[in-house]
C-alpha atoms as a printed R data frame, in Angstrom:
    type eleno elety resid chain resno       x       y       z
1   ATOM     1    CA   MET     A     1 -38.474 -15.607   6.686
2   ATOM     2    CA   THR     A     2 -34.711 -17.033   7.032
3   ATOM     3    CA   ASP     A     3 -32.157 -16.312   9.424
4   ATOM     4    CA   ARG     A     4 -29.593 -15.919   6.762
5   ATOM     5    CA   GLN     A     5 -27.234 -13.154   7.544
6   ATOM     6    CA   PRO     A     6 -26.373 -10.568   4.702
7   ATOM     7    CA   LYS     A     7 -23.255 -11.051   2.860
8   ATOM     8    CA   GLY     A     8 -20.531  -8.876   4.234
9   ATOM     9    CA   ILE     A     9 -16.927  -8.151   3.965
10  ATOM    10    CA   TRP     A    10 -14.294  -6.974   6.735
11  ATOM    11    CA   ARG     A    11 -11.505  -4.434   5.978
12  ATOM    12    CA   LEU     A    12  -8.394  -4.447   7.960
13  ATOM    13    CA   THR     A    13  -6.070  -1.213   7.823
14  ATOM    14    CA   VAL     A    14  -2.252  -1.150   8.656
15  ATOM    15    CA   ARG     A    15   0.211   1.956   8.485
16  ATOM    16    CA   SER     A    16   3.558   2.300   8.272
17  ATOM    17    CA   ASP     A    17   6.143   4.752   6.770
18  ATOM    18    CA   PHE     A    18   9.371   4.909   4.792
19  ATOM    19    CA   ALA     A    19  11.978   7.873   4.046
20  ATOM    20    CA   ALA     A    20  13.001   8.625   0.818
21  ATOM    21    CA   ALA     A    21  14.216  11.317  -1.759
22  ATOM    22    CA   HIS     A    22  12.567  12.249  -5.151
23  ATOM    23    CA   ALA     A    23  12.545  14.924  -7.648
24  ATOM    24    CA   LEU     A    24   9.222  15.521  -9.885
25  ATOM    25    CA   ARG     A    25  10.033  15.687 -13.425
26  ATOM    26    CA   ASN     A    26   8.253  18.340 -15.438
27  ATOM    27    CA   TYR     A    27   6.889  19.864 -12.206
28  ATOM    28    CA   CYS     A    28   7.845  23.410 -12.908
29  ATOM    29    CA   GLY     A    29   8.424  24.318  -8.898
30  ATOM    30    CA   LYS     A    30  10.426  23.851  -6.162
31  ATOM    31    CA   CYS     A    31   9.578  19.988  -6.006
32  ATOM    32    CA   GLU     A    32  11.395  19.599  -9.330
33  ATOM    33    CA   ASN     A    33  14.525  19.623  -7.468
34  ATOM    34    CA   MET     A    34  15.542  16.628  -5.092
35  ATOM    35    CA   HIS     A    35  14.110  16.708  -1.881
36  ATOM    36    CA   GLY     A    36  13.120  14.187   0.889
37  ATOM    37    CA   HIS     A    37   9.861  12.835   2.681
38  ATOM    38    CA   ASN     A    38   8.909  10.740   5.498
39  ATOM    39    CA   PHE     A    39   6.168   9.024   3.335
40  ATOM    40    CA   ALA     A    40   3.200   7.723   5.269
41  ATOM    41    CA   VAL     A    41   1.642   4.796   4.030
42  ATOM    42    CA   GLU     A    42  -1.873   3.111   4.584
43  ATOM    43    CA   ALA     A    43  -3.003  -0.176   3.414
44  ATOM    44    CA   VAL     A    44  -6.186  -1.659   3.295
45  ATOM    45    CA   VAL     A    45  -7.255  -5.293   2.485
46  ATOM    46    CA   GLU     A    46 -10.707  -6.771   2.494
47  ATOM    47    CA   GLY     A    47 -12.232 -10.314   2.830
48  ATOM    48    CA   ASP     A    48 -15.465 -12.150   3.192
49  ATOM    49    CA   ARG     A    49 -14.482 -14.710   5.519
50  ATOM    50    CA   LEU     A    50 -13.049 -15.358   8.800
51  ATOM    51    CA   THR     A    51 -10.738 -18.121   9.478
52  ATOM    52    CA   THR     A    52 -12.495 -21.331  11.094
53  ATOM    53    CA   ASP     A    53  -9.768 -21.262  14.233
54  ATOM    54    CA   THR     A    54  -9.224 -17.871  15.235
55  ATOM    55    CA   GLU     A    55 -12.320 -16.035  13.609
56  ATOM    56    CA   ILE     A    56  -9.921 -13.314  11.912
57  ATOM    57    CA   VAL     A    57  -9.775 -12.185   8.175
58  ATOM    58    CA   LEU     A    58  -5.939 -11.999   8.225
59  ATOM    59    CA   ASP     A    59  -3.339 -11.863  10.812
60  ATOM    60    CA   PHE     A    60  -2.109  -8.389  11.235
61  ATOM    61    CA   LYS     A    61   1.106  -9.644  11.750
62  ATOM    62    CA   ILE     A    62   1.151 -10.960   8.091
63  ATOM    63    CA   LEU     A    63  -0.161  -7.945   6.676
64  ATOM    64    CA   LYS     A    64   2.520  -5.599   8.303
65  ATOM    65    CA   GLN     A    65   5.262  -8.269   7.333
66  ATOM    66    CA   GLU     A    66   4.370  -7.846   3.736
67  ATOM    67    CA   LEU     A    67   3.721  -4.587   3.684
68  ATOM    68    CA   LYS     A    68   7.429  -3.651   5.351
69  ATOM    69    CA   ALA     A    69   8.756  -6.095   2.617
70  ATOM    70    CA   VAL     A    70   7.314  -3.785  -0.111
71  ATOM    71    CA   LEU     A    71   8.417  -0.792   1.566
72  ATOM    72    CA   GLU     A    72  11.854  -1.903   1.984
73  ATOM    73    CA   MET     A    73  12.215  -1.474  -1.774
74  ATOM    74    CA   LEU     A    74  11.821   2.286  -1.485
75  ATOM    75    CA   ASP     A    75  13.160   3.083   1.874
76  ATOM    76    CA   HIS     A    76  16.355   5.322   2.335
77  ATOM    77    CA   LYS     A    77  16.584   5.338  -1.640
78  ATOM    78    CA   MET     A    78  16.684   8.060  -4.176
79  ATOM    79    CA   LEU     A    79  13.208   7.091  -5.831
80  ATOM    80    CA   ASN     A    80  14.092   8.298  -9.232
81  ATOM    81    CA   GLU     A    81  16.601   5.762  -9.336
82  ATOM    82    CA   VAL     A    82  14.520   2.798  -8.456
83  ATOM    83    CA   PRO     A    83  12.764   1.280 -11.109
84  ATOM    84    CA   PRO     A    84   9.957   1.964 -12.512
85  ATOM    85    CA   PHE     A    85  10.538   5.448 -11.145
86  ATOM    86    CA   ASP     A    86  13.635   5.946 -13.088
87  ATOM    87    CA   VAL     A    87  11.047   6.421 -16.153
88  ATOM    88    CA   GLN     A    88   7.703   7.242 -14.231
89  ATOM    89    CA   ASN     A    89   7.430  10.200 -12.013
90  ATOM    90    CA   PRO     A    90   7.908   9.088  -8.398
91  ATOM    91    CA   SER     A    91   4.771  10.959  -7.373
92  ATOM    92    CA   SER     A    92   2.551   9.995  -4.449
93  ATOM    93    CA   GLU     A    93  -0.085   8.898  -7.047
94  ATOM    94    CA   ASN     A    94   2.507   6.464  -8.549
95  ATOM    95    CA   LEU     A    95   3.841   5.452  -5.446
96  ATOM    96    CA   SER     A    96   0.636   4.241  -4.228
97  ATOM    97    CA   ARG     A    97   0.121   2.095  -7.221
98  ATOM    98    CA   PHE     A    98   3.451   0.706  -6.997
99  ATOM    99    CA   ILE     A    99   2.761  -0.190  -3.445
100 ATOM   100    CA   TYR     A   100  -0.748  -1.607  -4.070
101 ATOM   101    CA   GLN     A   101   0.404  -4.046  -6.917
102 ATOM   102    CA   HIS     A   102   3.509  -5.240  -5.205
103 ATOM   103    CA   LEU     A   103   1.377  -5.976  -1.947
104 ATOM   104    CA   ALA     A   104  -1.191  -7.557  -3.964
105 ATOM   105    CA   LYS     A   105   1.282  -9.945  -5.581
106 ATOM   106    CA   ARG     A   106   2.947 -10.749  -2.216
107 ATOM   107    CA   LEU     A   107  -0.348 -11.534  -0.683
108 ATOM   108    CA   SER     A   108  -1.596 -13.677  -3.427
109 ATOM   109    CA   GLY     A   109   1.512 -15.747  -3.345
110 ATOM   110    CA   ARG     A   110   0.743 -16.842   0.124
111 ATOM   111    CA   GLU     A   111  -1.401 -19.719   1.077
112 ATOM   112    CA   ASP     A   112  -2.082 -18.191   4.633
113 ATOM   113    CA   THR     A   113  -3.927 -15.153   3.667
114 ATOM   114    CA   ASN     A   114  -7.499 -16.498   3.466
115 ATOM   115    CA   GLY     A   115  -8.229 -15.044   0.101
116 ATOM   116    CA   VAL     A   116  -7.976 -11.401   1.219
117 ATOM   117    CA   ARG     A   117  -7.358  -8.832  -1.593
118 ATOM   118    CA   VAL     A   118  -5.804  -5.359  -1.343
119 ATOM   119    CA   HIS     A   119  -8.880  -2.845  -1.458
120 ATOM   120    CA   ALA     A   120  -6.531   0.525  -1.560
121 ATOM   121    CA   VAL     A   121  -3.346   1.748  -0.717
122 ATOM   122    CA   THR     A   122  -2.925   5.509   0.513
123 ATOM   123    CA   VAL     A   123   0.599   7.390   0.237
124 ATOM   124    CA   SER     A   124   0.919  10.972   2.324
125 ATOM   125    CA   GLU     A   125   3.774  13.176   1.898
126 ATOM   126    CA   LYS     A   126   2.414  15.441   4.243
127 ATOM   127    CA   ALA     A   127  -0.519  14.834   6.744
128 ATOM   128    CA   ALA     A   128  -2.843  17.240   4.950
129 ATOM   129    CA   GLN     A   129  -2.668  15.426   1.651
130 ATOM   130    CA   SER     A   130  -2.496  12.108   0.265
131 ATOM   131    CA   ALA     A   131  -2.968  10.025  -3.038
132 ATOM   132    CA   THR     A   132  -5.090   6.758  -2.621
133 ATOM   133    CA   TYR     A   133  -4.865   3.968  -5.496
134 ATOM   134    CA   MET     A   134  -7.447   1.011  -5.868
135 ATOM   135    CA   GLU     A   135  -8.376  -1.338  -8.819
136 ATOM   136    CA   LEU     A   136 -11.968  -1.694  -9.706
């Protein structure tokens, strides 16, 4: 028998929000008209190693800073005017994918992220419903 520990991963979660207006194209209901939300966002990253000095996967401060930078692209905007939502519908599904991909790009461009990767991003228009995007 060996004393080897199993291979594990850690997942870190941060939550934030942004306010924006949108209109869902081809919806055939009230949401086809311009309306606003305070969107809630949850970002989950994962990593398989801890830093040698502080024994953390990633400083929460870095993760919150990078998520905030992505959300600033959307905050207090008419989403239908913000690319790619000038063509794509600004649905929670498309917003979660947009945030995921931009957050992943920002984190991969930093040297101090300890190899973490984005696991999932969830966007909620209301507490009772949400859309989650992840890449397999």
